[in-house]
Structure formats: C-alpha cells, structure tokens
PAPA-647578 format. One record per residue (C-alpha): residue in one letter; x, y, z. Coordinates in steps of 0.2 Angstrom, whole numbers, always signed. Each point is the difference from the previous one (the first is absolute). Example, Ala and Ser with C-alpha at 12.3 -4.5 7.8 and 13.67 -1.06 7.14 Angstrom:
2
{r 'a' {+62 -22 +39}}
{r 's' {+6 +17 -3}}
//
This chain:
280
{r 'm' {+327 +66 -141}}
{r 's' {-16 +1 -2}}
{r 'a' {-16 +6 +6}}
{r 'h' {-20 -1 +1}}
{r 'v' {-9 +15 +7}}
{r 'h' {-20 +3 -1}}
{r 's' {-8 +16 +9}}
{r 'i' {-18 +0 +4}}
{r 'f' {-15 +7 +10}}
{r 'p' {+6 +19 -1}}
{r 'n' {-14 +5 +14}}
{r 'e' {-4 +0 +15}}
{r 'd' {-17 -9 +0}}
{r 'f' {+5 -17 +6}}
{r 'l' {+0 +3 +18}}
{r 'd' {+0 -19 +9}}
{r 'l' {+15 -3 -12}}
{r 'k' {+10 +9 -15}}
{r 'p' {+12 -10 -12}}
{r 'y' {+11 +12 -9}}
{r 'q' {+16 -7 -8}}
{r 'y' {+3 -16 -4}}
{r 'g' {+17 -8 -13}}
{r 'w' {+13 -12 +3}}
{r 'e' {+18 +2 -2}}
{r 'e' {+17 -12 -3}}
{r 'c' {+12 +10 +6}}
{r 'a' {+19 +4 -5}}
{r 'p' {+13 -5 +14}}
{r 'l' {+1 +10 +11}}
{r 'h' {-15 +11 -9}}
{r 's' {-7 +12 +17}}
{r 'f' {-14 +11 +2}}
{r 'g' {-1 +14 +12}}
{r 'p' {+1 +5 +13}}
{r 'f' {-16 +6 -1}}
{r 'v' {-16 +1 +7}}
{r 'r' {-18 -9 -6}}
{r 'n' {-16 +9 +3}}
{r 'h' {-10 -16 +1}}
{r 'y' {+2 -16 +6}}
{r 'l' {+13 -12 -12}}
{r 'f' {+3 -18 +3}}
{r 'h' {+14 -9 -11}}
{r 'y' {-1 -19 -1}}
{r 'i' {+20 -8 -7}}
{r 'm' {-3 -13 -14}}
{r 's' {+19 -2 -1}}
{r 'g' {+13 +4 +3}}
{r 'q' {+7 +10 +15}}
{r 'g' {+2 +22 +7}}
{r 't' {+1 +11 +13}}
{r 'l' {-12 +8 +10}}
{r 'f' {+6 +16 +11}}
{r 's' {-18 +5 +10}}
{r 'h' {-2 +14 +11}}
{r 's' {-10 -5 +16}}
{r 'a' {-14 +10 +8}}
{r 'n' {+14 +6 +12}}
{r 'g' {+13 +6 -15}}
{r 'd' {+12 -13 +4}}
{r 'i' {+7 -8 -19}}
{r 'h' {-3 -21 +1}}
{r 'e' {+10 -10 -18}}
{r 'y' {-10 -16 -4}}
{r 'h' {+8 -12 -10}}
{r 'l' {-14 -10 -11}}
{r 's' {-4 -12 -13}}
{r 'a' {-10 -11 -8}}
{r 'g' {-18 -3 +7}}
{r 'q' {+2 +16 +12}}
{r 'g' {-9 +17 -3}}
{r 'f' {+1 +15 +8}}
{r 'l' {-9 +15 +5}}
{r 'i' {+0 +17 -3}}
{r 'c' {-11 +14 +10}}
{r 'p' {-3 +16 -3}}
{r 'g' {+10 +13 +3}}
{r 'q' {+12 -12 +5}}
{r 'i' {+19 +4 -4}}
{r 'n' {+7 -15 -11}}
{r 'l' {+12 -6 -13}}
{r 'y' {+2 -17 -7}}
{r 't' {+14 -10 -10}}
{r 'a' {+1 -12 -13}}
{r 'd' {+17 -15 +4}}
{r 'e' {+14 +1 -9}}
{r 'q' {+1 -18 -4}}
{r 'e' {-18 -5 +0}}
{r 'p' {-12 +15 -3}}
{r 'w' {-16 -2 +5}}
{r 'k' {-16 +1 -11}}
{r 'y' {-17 +5 +11}}
{r 'v' {-17 +6 -6}}
{r 'w' {-9 +13 +12}}
{r 'l' {-15 +9 +1}}
{r 'e' {-6 +19 +8}}
{r 'f' {-13 +1 +10}}
{r 'd' {-12 +9 +17}}
{r 'g' {-15 +4 +6}}
{r 'l' {-10 -2 +17}}
{r 'q' {+3 -18 +4}}
{r 'a' {+17 -2 -8}}
{r 'a' {+9 +3 +19}}
{r 'e' {-9 -11 +3}}
{r 'i' {-1 -17 -11}}
{r 'l' {+19 +3 +1}}
{r 'l' {+1 -4 +19}}
{r 'k' {-9 -13 -3}}
{r 'a' {+13 -7 -11}}
{r 'g' {+12 +6 +13}}
{r 'l' {+8 +14 -9}}
{r 'e' {+0 +19 +5}}
{r 'q' {+17 +11 +0}}
{r 'd' {+11 -5 +12}}
{r 'r' {-5 -20 -7}}
{r 'p' {+3 +0 -18}}
{r 'i' {+4 -15 -5}}
{r 'y' {-14 -14 -7}}
{r 'f' {+2 -20 +0}}
{r 'p' {-11 -8 -9}}
{r 'q' {-6 -19 +12}}
{r 's' {+7 -7 -13}}
{r 'e' {+10 +1 -20}}
{r 'e' {-18 -6 -6}}
{r 'k' {-8 +12 +10}}
{r 'g' {+14 +15 -6}}
{r 'k' {-3 -9 -18}}
{r 'q' {-17 +4 -1}}
{r 'l' {+0 +17 +9}}
{r 'e' {+11 +6 -14}}
{r 't' {-10 -6 -16}}
{r 'h' {-16 +8 +9}}
{r 'm' {+15 +16 +1}}
{r 'l' {+4 -1 -19}}
{r 'y' {-17 -2 -4}}
{r 'f' {-2 +20 -1}}
{r 's' {+13 -1 -11}}
{r 'q' {-7 -13 -13}}
{r 'n' {-18 +9 -1}}
{r 't' {+2 +18 -2}}
{r 'e' {-16 +1 -12}}
{r 'r' {-10 -6 +16}}
{r 'd' {-12 +15 +6}}
{r 's' {+7 +9 +16}}
{r 'f' {-15 -10 +11}}
{r 'h' {+5 -14 -3}}
{r 'l' {+22 +5 +3}}
{r 'v' {-13 +5 +17}}
{r 'g' {-5 -16 +3}}
{r 'q' {+17 -9 -3}}
{r 'l' {+8 +11 +13}}
{r 'f' {-12 -5 +13}}
{r 'l' {+4 -16 -4}}
{r 'f' {+20 +0 -1}}
{r 'l' {-3 +10 +15}}
{r 'd' {-9 -14 +9}}
{r 'e' {+11 -12 -7}}
{r 'l' {+17 +5 +5}}
{r 'a' {-8 +2 +21}}
{r 'e' {-6 -20 -5}}
{r 'y' {+15 -4 -6}}
{r 's' {+16 +7 +12}}
{r 'a' {+8 -10 +14}}
{r 'n' {-1 +16 +12}}
{r 'r' {-21 +4 +0}}
{r 'r' {-8 +5 +16}}
{r 'd' {-8 -17 +2}}
{r 'q' {+15 -13 -4}}
{r 'n' {-4 -17 +5}}
{r 'k' {+18 -9 +7}}
{r 'd' {+11 +0 -13}}
{r 'i' {-2 +17 -8}}
{r 'q' {+2 +6 +19}}
{r 'q' {+15 -8 -2}}
{r 'd' {+4 +8 -18}}
{r 'y' {-2 +16 +10}}
{r 'y' {+14 -4 +11}}
{r 'i' {+11 -1 -16}}
{r 'h' {-5 +17 -8}}
{r 'e' {+5 +6 +16}}
{r 'a' {+17 -10 -1}}
{r 'v' {+3 +8 -15}}
{r 'v' {-5 +17 +8}}
{r 'y' {+10 -2 +15}}
{r 'i' {+15 -6 -13}}
{r 'q' {-1 +16 -11}}
{r 'q' {+2 +11 +15}}
{r 'n' {+16 -9 +9}}
{r 'y' {+8 -5 -13}}
{r 'h' {+16 +13 +4}}
{r 'r' {+3 -8 +16}}
{r 'e' {+5 -18 +7}}
{r 'l' {-15 -11 -5}}
{r 't' {-4 -16 +3}}
{r 'v' {-11 -13 -4}}
{r 'd' {-4 -4 +16}}
{r 'e' {-7 +14 +4}}
{r 'i' {-8 +3 -15}}
{r 'a' {-10 -15 +7}}
{r 'a' {-3 +7 +19}}
{r 'f' {-6 +19 -7}}
{r 'c' {-13 -13 -8}}
{r 'k' {-4 -12 +13}}
{r 'l' {+0 -16 -9}}
{r 'n' {+16 -13 +0}}
{r 'r' {+14 +4 -9}}
{r 'i' {+0 -19 -10}}
{r 'y' {-18 +3 -4}}
{r 'f' {+2 +20 -5}}
{r 's' {+13 -5 -8}}
{r 'r' {-7 -14 -12}}
{r 'r' {-18 +11 -1}}
{r 'f' {+10 +16 -4}}
{r 'k' {+8 -9 -15}}
{r 'a' {-16 -7 -8}}
{r 'v' {-7 +18 +1}}
{r 'm' {+14 +10 -6}}
{r 'g' {+7 -15 -11}}
{r 'c' {+19 +4 +10}}
{r 'a' {+7 -3 +16}}
{r 'p' {+1 +15 +16}}
{r 'q' {+16 +0 -1}}
{r 'e' {+3 +2 -21}}
{r 'f' {-19 +14 +1}}
{r 'l' {+15 +7 +11}}
{r 'i' {+14 +0 -9}}
{r 'r' {-10 +6 -18}}
{r 'q' {-8 +16 +9}}
{r 'r' {+18 +5 +10}}
{r 'l' {+7 -2 -22}}
{r 't' {-13 +8 -5}}
{r 's' {+1 +15 +11}}
{r 'a' {+19 +0 -2}}
{r 'a' {-3 +1 -21}}
{r 'e' {-11 +16 +3}}
{r 'l' {+10 +10 +11}}
{r 'l' {+17 -8 -13}}
{r 'r' {-11 +10 -11}}
{r 's' {-6 +15 +6}}
{r 't' {+10 +7 +13}}
{r 'n' {+20 +3 +2}}
{r 'f' {+1 -9 +14}}
{r 'p' {+18 -13 +5}}
{r 'i' {-1 -16 -4}}
{r 'k' {+4 -4 +20}}
{r 't' {-16 +13 +3}}
{r 'i' {-16 -12 -11}}
{r 'a' {+9 -17 +5}}
{r 'd' {-3 +9 +18}}
{r 'q' {-18 +8 -2}}
{r 'c' {-5 -19 -10}}
{r 'g' {+2 -10 +16}}
{r 'y' {+21 -6 -5}}
{r 'r' {+12 +3 +15}}
{r 'd' {+13 -8 -13}}
{r 'q' {+3 +11 -14}}
{r 'l' {+10 -15 -10}}
{r 'h' {-17 -10 +4}}
{r 'f' {-10 +11 -7}}
{r 's' {+9 +2 -16}}
{r 'q' {-1 -20 -3}}
{r 'a' {-17 +0 +3}}
{r 'f' {-5 +13 -11}}
{r 'r' {+13 -8 -16}}
{r 'k' {-10 -15 +3}}
{r 'r' {-16 +9 -2}}
{r 'y' {+3 +12 -13}}
{r 'g' {+15 -8 -9}}
{r 'l' {+13 +16 +6}}
{r 'p' {+10 +7 +14}}
{r 'p' {-13 +15 +6}}
{r 'r' {+14 +12 -6}}
{r 'e' {+2 -5 -17}}
{r 'w' {-22 -2 +2}}
{r 'r' {+1 +18 +5}}
{r 'r' {+9 +6 -14}}
{r 'q' {-11 -8 -14}}
{r 'n' {-15 +6 +10}}
{r 'k' {+2 +17 +5}}
//
C-alpha cells in the first residue's frame, strides 16, 4: 500500500474556501479507514479498483455503497464514515479535504450532500479530467498557497460542471440521475426480494431502457450489480461477525442457503465457511 498526503493552510484566513489536505492512496486488499468523523468536507475520486463506503445519513441510518473506478464519494463534516478496499480489486483514489462558506453551496450544485454522497461524472472523459485536476495538487506541492486556493476554486467548478447530478441538468443527465437513484434503492433494499422490474418502476423508466442505461452508466447490468452488492455485504458480515451462514444469507437477500453458497463461491473462489476461516 502506498499513500501521499500533504497538509496545507493551517490558518482560517480563507473564508470562502479553505483547502486543508490533499493526497492519493493505493490501498492494500481490505484496507479500511474508520469509523471516523471529519471536521471538513472530504471528497474522494476512485482512479482504479473498487471498494465499499459505509455512510451515516442525516437521520443516523447507515447506508452501504459499493463503488468502483470512475466514481467519487463525499464525506461531510461531523458525519461518521467507514470505507474499505475490495479484497480482489483494491481501489486507488485521490482526495481533497476542504471547507468554507461556499463549499456546501457548490457541492449542492454538483448534487452532493450527506444523504447523496456518491458522485457520477457525465462521462469517462470528464471523470479523467477531474482526476487530473485533483492530482495536480500532489504534483505541484512547491506552488504557493494562493495558487492552490485558486486551483481549489477551479476544481470545485469542474466538480459541479461535470456532475451527472448537477442541478441544471438536461434530459440525458436527468436520466443518469435516475440511475443514481436506482443504485441507492438497490443499496437500501438488497436484503429482500428485489427485481429489475421493481427498480425500473421506482425510477419511472421503461425496464428495457432502464437496463440499457444502467449498464452504460454503471458498467454492468442491474441484476449483476444487485448480486455484487449482496455478496460484498455477505463477505463483510462473514469477516466481522459470528452470525450463522444461513442468517447472513437471509440478511443479504438469499432465502436459499445453497444458492447463496454457490453464488459466493463463484465470486470469491471459496465457499462461505472456508472464506470466513481464512479472512476472520
């Protein structure tokens, strides 16, 4: 695992926007950070790999988001959070910590807040441009503080401009916003019986169009994303609890333990009991 972290601007003189830290990290398998509470906004953009974010909503509920390259996530001040790298494809991400009077307004423009922490760029190209701008901070540590403050303004402008969830979105981007809503819906309901028809109906989209659009945005079909969500959660429960296999299967949406064991082995290469023994 490698990480590059820099702290800047310990004073509070920058009232509009204040950058605090920046860096990037290439995580080891299952490397986790938290539970932790930040004092400022912290935005991560995933350059490669995948991982899981456990985020507390404003009402205290815990939501689990499985994320991969080309997505970002926001942690708000005072919010409890935990995030963990995937075992097979651990993520590499770049991050910026900032705050200020304008921060919340700009983030809302980008469609980001505590209860909506996941960032979707409009395209892969826009995501790469955002990644490049974030890496600029780590690659230009010798520049003076005023220059880097200016870069923070430019970065946040890009963050809002390139967001698929921005407030002044056009029709196509609005449809991508529905896909974001579908992801959240899956992450909140994967523990029960859930069909693609139900998810499409929730988004008020035709099932065939929804499936095609979901794959274009997320890189996999809705059913595949649902299975991945269930198995990622199952792996975490196997590792961190002593619950019986049957209980974990049930909590992750599998009423048939044999079906669960087959699906788990297909993804992780081991049956649940053996995987638990090696990863407990």
